[in-house]
C-alpha positions in Angstrom: -47.9 -37.6 -65.2 -44.4 -36.3 -65.8 -45.5 -32.7 -64.3 -47.4 -34.5 -61.4 -43.9 -36.5 -60.9 -42.0 -32.9 -60.9 -44.4 -31.6 -58.2 -44.0 -34.5 -55.8 -39.9 -34.7 -56.1 -40.2 -30.6 -55.5 -42.3 -31.5 -52.4 -39.8 -34.3 -51.2 -37.1 -32.1 -51.9 -38.7 -29.5 -49.8 -39.5 -31.9 -46.7 -35.9 -33.1 -46.6 -34.8 -29.4 -46.5 -36.8 -28.8 -43.2 -36.4 -31.9 -41.5 -32.6 -31.0 -39.7 -34.2 -27.6 -38.7 -36.7 -29.6 -36.6 -34.3 -31.9 -35.4 -32.0 -29.1 -34.3 -34.8 -27.2 -32.1 -34.6 -27.7 -28.2 -35.7 -30.1 -26.5 -38.6 -28.8 -24.4 -37.7 -30.9 -21.2 -34.0 -29.4 -20.9 -33.0 -26.1 -20.4 -29.7 -24.0 -20.9 -28.7 -21.6 -18.3 -25.4 -19.3 -19.1 -23.3 -18.6 -15.8 -20.9 -15.8 -16.0 -18.4 -16.0 -13.2 -16.3 -13.2 -11.5 -13.9 -12.5 -8.5 -15.0 -10.8 -5.8 -12.0 -8.4 -4.8 -11.8 -4.8 -3.6 -10.7 -2.2 -5.7 -7.2 -0.8 -4.6 -7.5 3.2 -4.3 -5.1 5.0 -2.7 -3.6 8.4 -3.3 0.3 8.3 -3.2 2.0 11.7 -2.1 3.4 13.7 -4.4 6.0 15.7 -2.7 7.8 14.3 -0.1 10.7 16.0 1.7 13.5 15.5 3.9 15.8 18.2 5.0 19.1 17.5 7.3 19.9 20.3 9.3 22.9 19.6 11.6 23.0 23.0 12.5 19.9 23.4 14.1 19.0 26.7 11.7 15.7 27.8 12.2 13.4 26.8 8.9 12.3 29.2 6.8 11.8 27.4 3.4 8.1 26.9 2.0 6.5 24.1 3.9 4.6 26.1 6.5 4.4 23.0 8.9 8.0 23.5 9.6 8.4 27.0 9.9 10.8 28.2 12.4 11.7 24.6 13.4 15.4 23.7 14.5 15.0 20.1 14.5 17.8 18.2 13.0 15.8 15.9 11.1 13.2 18.2 9.3 10.1 16.2 7.6 6.3 16.5 7.4 4.2 13.1 7.2 3.7 11.7 3.7 0.2 11.1 3.7 -1.6 8.6 1.5 -5.3 8.5 1.0 -7.2 5.5 1.1 -10.5 4.9 -0.4 -10.3 0.9 -0.6 -13.7 -0.7 -0.8 -11.9 -3.5 1.2 -9.3 -4.1 4.5 -5.6 -4.0 3.2 -2.5 -5.2 4.9 0.1 -2.4 4.2 4.1 -3.6 4.6 6.5 -0.5 3.6 10.4 -0.7 3.1 12.7 2.3 3.0 16.1 2.2 1.8 18.3 5.2 2.8 21.4 5.8 0.1 24.2 8.1 1.9 26.9 9.7 0.1 30.5 9.4 0.2 31.9 9.8 4.6 28.2 9.8 5.9 27.2 6.8 7.7 24.2 5.8 9.6 24.0 5.8 13.8 22.3 2.8 15.7 21.4 5.3 18.0 21.7 9.2 18.8 24.3 10.7 17.1 24.5 14.2 18.5 27.6 13.2 20.2 29.8 12.0 17.2 32.7 13.8 16.0 32.4 12.1 12.1 29.7 12.6 9.6 27.2 10.4 11.1 23.0 10.5 10.9 20.4 8.5 13.2 17.4 7.9 10.8 14.4 7.1 11.9 10.7 6.4 10.6 7.2 5.8 12.0 4.1 4.5 9.8 0.9 4.5 10.9 -2.5 5.8 10.7 -3.4 9.8 10.8 -6.2 11.7 11.8 -6.7 13.6 8.3 -5.1 14.6 5.3 -2.8 16.9 6.4 -0.9 14.0 8.8 -0.7 16.6 11.8 -1.8 14.2 14.5 -1.4 10.3 14.6 -4.8 8.3 15.0 -5.0 6.4 18.2 -1.3 5.4 19.4 1.8 7.0 18.5 3.4 4.1 16.1 7.4 3.4 17.1 9.8 5.2 15.8 12.3 2.5 14.4 15.6 3.2 13.2 17.3 2.3 9.9 20.1 -0.3 10.2 22.7 -1.2 7.7 23.0 -5.1 6.8 23.5 -6.6 3.5 25.2 -3.4 1.9 21.6 -1.8 2.7 20.6 0.9 4.7 17.1 0.6 5.5 14.1 -0.2 7.9 11.4 -2.3 6.8 7.6 -2.7 8.3 6.6 -5.9 7.3 4.9 -9.0 8.9 7.3 -11.5 10.5 7.0 -15.2 9.0 4.4 -15.9 11.9 2.1 -13.2 10.9 2.3 -11.1 14.7 5.0 -8.3 13.7 3.2 -5.1 14.8 5.1 -3.2 12.3 3.1 -4.3 9.4 -0.3 -1.8 9.0 -3.8 -3.1 8.7 -5.7 -0.5 7.1 -9.6 -0.5 7.7 -12.3 -0.8 4.7 -14.0 2.6 3.6 -17.1 2.8 1.6 -15.3 3.8 -1.1 -16.2 7.6 -0.8 -15.2 8.6 2.6 -11.2 8.4 2.9 -9.3 7.3 5.8 -5.1 8.1 5.8 -2.0 6.5 6.5 1.3 8.1 6.8 5.2 7.6 7.5 7.5 10.5 8.5 11.3 10.5 9.6 12.7 11.7 12.5 16.2 11.2 14.5 19.4 13.6 14.6 22.9 13.8 13.6 26.4 14.9 14.6 27.2 18.5 14.7 30.4 19.1 16.3 32.6 17.5 13.6 36.6 16.8 14.2 37.5 17.8 10.8 35.3 19.4 8.0 32.1 20.6 7.8 28.1 19.2 6.8 27.7 20.2 3.4 24.9 20.2 0.7 26.7 17.2 -1.2 26.1 15.3 2.2 22.1 14.9 1.7 20.3 11.6 1.9 17.9 10.2 -0.1 15.6 7.8 0.7 13.8 5.3 -1.8 10.1 3.8 0.1 8.1 1.0 -1.6 4.7 0.6 -0.1 3.0 -2.9 -0.6 -0.8 -3.5 -0.4 -2.5 -6.5 -0.6 -6.6 -7.2 0.5 -7.0 -8.9 4.0 -8.9 -12.1 4.2 -11.7 -11.8 6.7 -13.6 -15.2 6.2 -11.4 -17.0 9.2 -12.6 -14.7 11.6 -16.3 -14.3 10.7 -16.3 -17.9 10.5 -15.2 -18.7 14.0 -18.1 -15.9 15.2 -20.3 -18.0 13.2 -19.1 -21.2 15.1 -19.4 -19.5 18.6 -22.9 -18.3 17.8 -24.0 -21.5 16.5 -22.4 -23.3 19.5 -24.2 -21.3 22.0 -28.1 -22.0 20.6 
């Protein structure tokens, strides 16, 4: 009797331990699916130019430096386009701000400075698409050259959209397939005074420029939706 009772208790304990396991099994009438969310955003892939030069050449001497594209040029503002290589898989909006730092005794001119008799520089900048990595040719319409202007103690030029988003100075860059590149660039131009009333231009009169490029994805959805609505209305 004692042995039989012991076996009965052992069986009851075993059943007690297994019952919760049955209770925790999934209900066959209910299925769970886990969905991992993600954001579809373009991968901004832009190669930045590593070496950008700006040479002031007031006396219009022939250039004999290392940059082949400038060989024998006599422009007062010597610069080659600074080219960005874009392989982004989505359309981008590019906004650029360039701020010039002037040495003591040098001022910025709002128009041509060739007739000035003090140290003045008329510095302009262009920003647009180019055909290839050399930046030798603008792609399509040649961008307007905007002059650096001094306000609030800063001498700068800005390529940004205005409050309505219609400022043509902001640049929209087409998407790529992530492998084939397109190119955009900025370049400097202008002139400067040469026949000074006193003194001469010297090495210490060089101008430095800090350029900040801001890239942001462009949302095409509104335009696509408008096209779909137009197509739907024609049916």
